[in-house]
C-alpha positions in Angstrom: 6.1 -12.9 -3.9 3.0 -14.8 -4.8 3.4 -17.3 -2.1 5.0 -15.0 0.4 1.8 -13.6 1.8 -1.2 -15.3 3.2 -4.0 -14.3 0.9 -6.8 -15.5 3.1 -9.8 -17.5 1.9 -12.4 -14.9 2.9 -15.2 -14.7 0.4 -15.7 -11.4 -1.4 -19.3 -10.1 -1.4 -20.9 -10.6 -4.8 -19.0 -13.7 -5.8 -20.0 -14.9 -9.2 -19.9 -18.4 -10.5 -16.7 -20.4 -11.0 -14.8 -18.4 -8.3 -14.8 -15.1 -10.2 -15.3 -11.8 -8.5 -16.6 -8.6 -10.3 -14.4 -5.5 -10.4 -16.9 -3.5 -8.4 -16.8 -6.0 -5.6 -13.0 -6.2 -5.6 -12.9 -2.3 -5.6 -15.2 -2.2 -2.5 -13.4 -4.8 -0.6 -10.1 -3.1 -1.0 -11.3 0.6 -0.9 -10.0 1.2 -4.4 -11.5 2.9 -7.4 -12.3 1.0 -10.6 -9.9 3.3 -12.3 -7.1 2.1 -9.9 -7.9 -1.6 -10.7 -7.8 -0.8 -14.4 -4.5 1.0 -13.9 -2.9 -2.0 -12.2 -4.3 -4.1 -15.1 -2.7 -1.7 -17.7 0.7 -2.0 -15.8 0.5 -5.8 -16.1 0.0 -6.4 -12.3 -3.4 -7.9 -12.6 -4.9 -9.9 -15.5 -8.7 -10.4 -14.8 -10.8 -12.5 -17.1 -12.9 -10.4 -19.6 -16.5 -11.3 -20.4 -17.6 -8.5 -22.6 -17.0 -5.3 -20.7 -17.0 -7.1 -17.3 -13.7 -7.8 -15.6 -13.8 -10.9 -13.4 -11.0 -11.5 -10.8 -9.8 -14.9 -9.7 -8.3 -15.7 -6.3 -4.9 -15.4 -7.9 -5.7 -11.9 -9.1 -6.9 -11.0 -5.6 -3.7 -12.4 -4.1 -1.6 -10.4 -6.6 -3.6 -7.3 -5.7 -2.9 -7.8 -2.0 0.8 -8.0 -2.8 0.6 -4.8 -4.9 -1.1 -2.9 -2.1 1.5 -4.3 0.5 4.3 -3.2 -1.7 2.8 0.3 -2.3 2.3 0.6 1.5 5.9 -0.3 2.1 7.0 2.4 -0.4 7.9 0.1 -3.3 7.2 1.4 -6.9 4.8 -0.5 -9.0 7.8 -1.3 -11.2 9.6 -2.9 -8.3 6.5 -4.8 -7.2 6.1 -6.2 -10.8 9.8 -7.1 -11.0 9.3 -9.3 -7.9 6.1 -10.8 -8.9 7.5 -11.6 -12.4 10.1 -13.8 -10.7 7.4 -16.1 -9.3 8.5 -19.7 -10.3 7.2 -22.3 -7.9 9.0 -25.1 -9.9 12.4 -23.6 -8.9 11.4 -23.0 -5.3 11.4 -19.2 -5.9 15.0 -18.8 -4.5 15.7 -15.9 -6.9 12.4 -14.2 -6.0 13.2 -14.5 -2.3 16.7 -13.2 -2.8 15.3 -10.2 -4.8 12.6 -9.5 -2.3 15.0 -9.6 0.7 17.5 -7.3 -1.1 14.8 -4.8 -2.1 13.1 -5.0 1.3 16.5 -4.3 3.2 17.1 -1.2 1.0 13.5 0.0 1.5 13.7 -0.6 5.2 16.8 1.7 5.4 14.9 4.4 3.4 11.8 4.2 5.6 13.9 4.3 8.9 15.7 7.4 7.6 12.3 9.0 6.8 10.9 8.1 10.2 13.9 9.7 11.8 13.4 12.9 9.7 9.7 12.8 10.6 10.4 12.4 14.3 12.8 15.3 14.1 10.2 17.5 12.4 7.6 16.6 15.0 9.9 17.6 17.8 10.8 20.8 16.2 7.2 21.6 15.5 6.1 20.8 19.1 8.9 23.0 20.4 7.8 25.9 18.1 4.2 25.5 19.1 5.1 25.7 22.8 6.9 29.0 22.1 3.9 30.3 20.2 1.5 29.3 22.9 3.8 31.0 25.5 4.0 34.2 23.3 0.2 34.3 22.9 -0.4 33.8 26.6 2.0 36.5 27.4 0.2 38.9 25.1 -3.2 38.0 26.4 -2.3 38.5 30.1 -1.8 42.3 30.0 -5.1 42.7 28.1 -6.9 40.7 30.8 -5.3 43.0 33.6 -6.6 46.2 32.1 -10.1 44.9 31.5 
């Protein structure tokens, strides 16, 4: 999964020497809290360099964070994201990682499409109910307007 997503080479504001980026700058760039970044670190998804209390992120860490966020957006658990990221092995061509990623993605896509169908159904039912409520309200307001 590491090489499956273009990470982009855009510089992060507040870059520090040697290509490291401070935790606060990473948090701002991705709209995350410091707590979220530390949580991802605790789960073994990120491993920033530590200098005293400072956490410094490399381009690799930022690429992994983008993968974590994409996985979460697609509905994968952090455990699933980590499983796929742990299969990264460029020397073997990442065939196992790709197969696992495709398998998990196909299953997740089925889940998401089912959820979308359920949401579409709920939206339709809600719109229908709202139309009925609006008609009932309009019917109640007309006699009041006629007697005024």
